[in-house]
N, C-alpha and C positions, 0 to 999 in steps of 0.2 A: 806238373803245376807250375813249376819255377820256370820252365822253358816258355810255357804259354804267356806267363805273366810277362817274361823278358820280351818276347814278340811283340806283345800288345803295348808295352812301354816304348819300344821302338819305333812301331807304328805311329804312336800318339805324338812322339818328339819329331819325327819325321813330318807328319802331317803339320806339325806347328812351325817347322823350318820351311816347309814349302810353301806356308800361307805368309811367311815373313821375308820371301825372298824377293829383294829389288834392290838394284845399286843404281848409278846413272842411268843405265839402260839395261834395267833388270830383265826385260823380256827375254826368255830363252828356256833352256830346259836345265835342270838341276838335279843331280843325284846324292844319295847317301855318302857321306864322307867318313862321319864318326858321331858317336854318342857318348857322353860322360855324365856320371850321377855318383853321389855318396851313399853308401850302403852299411851301416853299421859303422859308422866312422873310417870306412876304407874308401878311397877314391876309385872309381871302376870305370875305364875307358875301353870302348869297342872300336875298332877302325873298319872301314870296309875291306872285306877280304881277309880279315883276320879270325881265326877260330877263338870262340870265347870261352870261358871257364866253363859253360854249361855244353860245350860241343857244337855250338851253333856257328855257322860262318854266314855273315851278312854280306852279301856282295853290293856293289854301288848301285846295280839296276834293281835292287829290292824295293828300293823307293824312289819314284821320279815326281818330281814337280814341274810343270810347264806353265811358266807366266806368259800369256799371250799380251800382246801389244793392245787388244782392244779392252784391257783391263778385267781379263777373266782369267781363271786359272784352271787346271786339272792337276789331279795328285792320284798316285796309283801306288800302293805298296801290295807287293807278294811277298810272303813270309811264310814258313811251313805253318799250315794250319789256319792262316789268317790272310784274307785279301780285303784291302780298304781301296775304295775308290771315292773321291770327292770332287766337287766341281762348285765354282762360285767366283766371286769378285775379289780384286786386289786393288789398293791405291798405295801411293808411295808419297811420304813427306819427309824429306832430309833422308836419312840413312833408315828411317822405319818403314816397313811394310804392313800394312793392316789388311787382313785377310776377312772378308764377309763383315766388316766393322766389328769383328769379335777378337780376333787373335792378332798378335804381332809378333815380328821378327826384325832382326837387323840386317842390312845387307852392307858387304865391304868389299868392293870390286867384284869378284866373281864368287864371293863366299857369303851364303846366307846362315845366320845363327838365330836359332830359336830356343826359349826356354821354357819348358811347361813341367809343371810338378816337379821341380827340382832336376830335370833333365834336362841337360843341354844337348842340341842336336845340330849338327853342321852338315850343310848339303853345298856342293860346289857345282859351278857351270862348266 
């Protein structure tokens, strides 16, 4: 159950980051880099390619966000037992990207950062 919850949380956070990914020219493909959260007062961080305490290794390719020049995006996450696909629109104002007028993320160069439900997810171009 913990594994499924961890995978679901990663997918949610990655989705959030994917929706928030925009820099000066944010169009392009972003992949999972890391996620960080606090559980029971302990800070936990997972990086792409590292094995987690639960024995799960999440590769960078497990979550991919493509920001298209026409203002649309596609997001796909494939994790053990969970596959998510999203499509929609994005806009950029300053260093903030808004996905479907609902979710935001910040962009700094080639790094997209989203915070959702206390989980910080980072994706890189």
